[in-house]
N, C-alpha and C positions, 0 to 999 in steps of 0.2 A: 417237806421237802420236791423242791425242780424236778420234772425227768428232762431228757434229754430233748426229747420232743417236745416239750412248753405243754404239756395234755396235764399238769396236774392241778387245775383249776377244775377238768369233769373227774377228778378221782376223790379230791380235797374235800369233806364234809363241815359246814358250820352247825354248833353245838351249841345253841343263846340257853342263857340263864335263866329266862323267863317264857312262854309262852304269850309272848304279843302278837305273833307274826298276822291276824287278822287284826287288831286294830292299827296295826302301824301302814299295813298295807289300803286298808279303805283313807285314812288320814291322805292319801296318795291325792286322793279324787274328792277333798276334802278344800272347796274355794275359797275358805278361808286360811287354810295353811297351806297350798300352793302358793312360792316364790317366782318371781319375775323369770328367774333363772330355769324354775322346772318346769314351766309349761310345758304343756303334752305338744301342742302343736310346734315347736320347737325342737320334738325330736322324733326318731324313724318308727311310724306307726306300728310297727314290731314290737317296739320297746312298752307302749302302750296296752297292745294286747294279752301280753305277755303275761303284763303286770297284773293287768285284768282277771285272767287262768288264774293265776296263782291265786289273787283272791279269792275268785270262786271257789276255787277247792277248801282252802282252806278253810272259809268261812264254815263250806257243807261238812268237813268235818267237825269244828267246834260246836255246830247246830245240831249233832245228834244227841238222845236220848241219853240219858246221865247214867253211865256206867259204860255204855257205848262207843263217848268221842274218841276220836282219835286223835295223833299228835300230829303237829304241822309241822315240827323238825326231824331230825334235822334237814340241809338244804345243801344241794350243791354248791360249790363254790360257782359254778359258770352261771347259775342260773339267779345268783347274788346277786350276780356283777349287772344283773340286767333287772331288778324287779327293785334292789336296793339304791333309795336316792343316792348315800352315802358312797356307795360303788361305783355311783354315775357318775357323781362327781369326782372323783379319784380319775374317771376313765376321761374325763374333760379335761382334766388335768390334762394327763398322757398326749392328749389332741392338742392341747394348744402346745406342748413341748413340742411335740412334733412338726405344728408346722416353722416358730421361731429356729430347730433346728436346720430344716430346711430354706429357708428364707436367708439365717447363716452362712451354709453349702450357697446356696446358686448367687448371690452377692457378696461374698467375700471369699471362697475355697474350694470352687470348684474345682479350677485347674490344680489342686495339690493333691486332690484323689487321683490314684490311678485307672487310668479309661474302663479294663478290665474288670474292675469294680465299680463299676456306674451303675449298676441296675437298678432298672425301674422300682420306684416306692410303692406296693401296693397293701394295704394293712387287710391282711387276713380277718371275715368272719366270721368265727364257727356257730353251727347253730343246733342246738339239742336235738338230739332225736328220742327224747322221751317225754316231750311235753303232749296234754291230756290234750289241747284244743288246737288247731292249723286254722287260721283266718288268711284271707284271700281275697284277693280285687274282686268283685261279682264279674265286673266287665271282661277280665280276662280269661277266666272259668266260664262262660256263657260262650265266649267266642271256641274257646277250644271243644267245646262239647255242639257247637253246630259242625265248626267243621271236622268233626269226631262223626256225626250222622252224617252228611251228607258224601262224607267220603275223598273229602280234602287230603286227609293225615288219619296212620294209618292206628292201631291202638297202641302201640312199642311211642311212636313221635309223641301220641297224647299224651304219655304217660312221663314223659321226660319231660314236656310243656309244664304239667302238673306237680310234676317235683319241682320246680324251677318257679313256684308261683310264686311260692311263702318266700324265696329272697328278696324280692321286689318289695315287700315290707320295709327293710330295712336301708331306702329313700327316705331321705327328709323331704318332706313334701315343700317344708320352707327353709332353704337355706341362706348362708350370708357368705357369699364369695367375696374375695377381696380384689380388690382393681389389679389388672396382668402390670409385671413390671414398678408394683410402688413400695416403699419400704415403709417398716413395722411404724405402726403409732404406737404413740405412748403405750396405750390401754394393752395394746399384744407386747411390747417389752415387756409390761409388769407380769403379765397372764404366764408369759414364757420365762421368766425370772420364779415366780410363785410356783410354778408347777416343779421347778428344777428341783426348788428347794423341800418340796413335800414329796416328790418321789423320791428324791436322793441323797435324803442325808439319814441318817437315823434317831431314832427317838433319843430325848432328853431331857435331862434330870430339873429340876426347878433350883435346885439349890448343886453346890459344891461336894459338898457332905452327901447329899441324895446320891448326886454323881459315883462317888464312891464305896458306897454301903449296895448299891443297885448293881453296879456295874455297868453305868449307863454314860454317854456323853455328857461331860460336861456342861453348862453355860455358856455362852460370849458373850462379851461386852457388843461387839458388833454381828448384825446378821453377816459381814462381808466374810466373816472369821467362819463360815459354816460349813462345814467338812461334804461334800458332796461325791457320793461313791459313785463311779463305773457302773460296777457291776449289778451294785444295786440298783441302778437306775435301766438300765438296761432290760435287768430279773423285770422289773412292771411295768415297763412299754410290751413285753414280750407275755406277760401274762393277761391285759390288755387288749392282748390281739393286733398288737399298733407295730409291727416290726412286720419287714416285707420274710419270706422262706426265701429257698433257694441255695445252691451253694456258696452263693456271697452275698452276705445282707448288705443291702445301700447303709441302712438307718445306724448299725452297727459301725459301720468303716467311718460316717462323720461325725460320731460320739469319741470315736478314738482320735479322730483329728483335732478334734476341739480341744481333748484334753491334753497333746500334744503343742498344739499352739497354746494355749495358757498360761504355761508353765514358763513364766519368765528364766527360771535358770535353765529350762532346756537342755534339759540332764536327764532323762527318759531315755532308755536302752531296753530296747527289746530282748539286747541278752544279755542282760543283768539281773540273775535273777535275787539279789537282794534288794536291790529296789523295786522291783514286782508288786510288794503290798503294798508301797508309799507311792506308787505309780496310778492305785487306783481311788487317791483321797485325792482335793484338790477342792481349795475354797473358795465359795462363792462367787467374790469378790473377782476376782482372776477370770472365771467362764464369765460375768458379767461383761468385764472389761475387753473381752476376745468377741463374746457374739455380738452387742449392741455399745460399746464404746462408751457404756456406763459409767461414769465416775464411780470411783471408790475409796473405802477406808484402807491405806495399808495393809496389805496382809500380815498376821501375826510374826511370817516367820523373815521378812521383807523390810530391811533398814527402811526406816521413815526419813534419813539425812545421807548426804551424798559425804566422801569420808571426811574431807576438810571443814565438815560442820559438826561431826560428835566428837572433834580432838577435845579434851578436857581445856577448861576455860582456865585463864595463866591467873597465879594467885599473887595477890597484892595485899602489902601492909597497910593498912585500913589506918596505922599510926603515920603513916610518910608523907 
């Protein structure tokens, strides 16, 4: 369950069904299995060192003599988000979605959010305190040691600077920055829509009968009819540390505004208790239309024809 502070990832533990931790971690360092999207040079150095640390620890435990081997599981969920490539992919999905939301807000909806709610977007980056190894840049550490030996800084200041060294590895060495004041490319549009679908929709069954038996979402004829949950989307972004903190959460305001703008009937009312549940779900096609102006197949509840066009055809006597 998710706590109000969003710290459930620190207390949740993952128990896989098989002990493959060491092998799966080792595959991430095999050049034959590394995909173009998973190159370490595209990630923050801290991700590489945390994964290498976890591999060394797990390999040591499994290499102990027979009868003394130690389990490498369970794994805290927040560590799994760093060392597990599948979780890293999900977090990248969230980053794509955040970029898409901020672009939509900047170019089409900035003046619709109250000024008091326009707090700066600053993703939080929580660091684990129980890591066995700590990696820092040697040059930064040597500078602090030299200043401490020469008397330029006192021990308390040196301790503060050393404590901050580890966070520098969270910054990517190679980054792709978009050109300022430019509209999103086709790829960014696709990535934003895909991320919204992956993070905001519930798992769906393969067939209608499976959906009824397993109490899951039924399959749809068009992807535009996939239902996206606002609360599910916000919860996923929060767990990945992609929501800003503070009294007014800027990104949540943008998501709420997007939901209101995407409703063609415009009947969402905050005081309407009966419609509160329905207001959480909206079809993907409507979100695509609002954010990117992408053409959509008509949503299932919206009439495909105007009123005159849906009138029944007149009956004619074929023999006349």
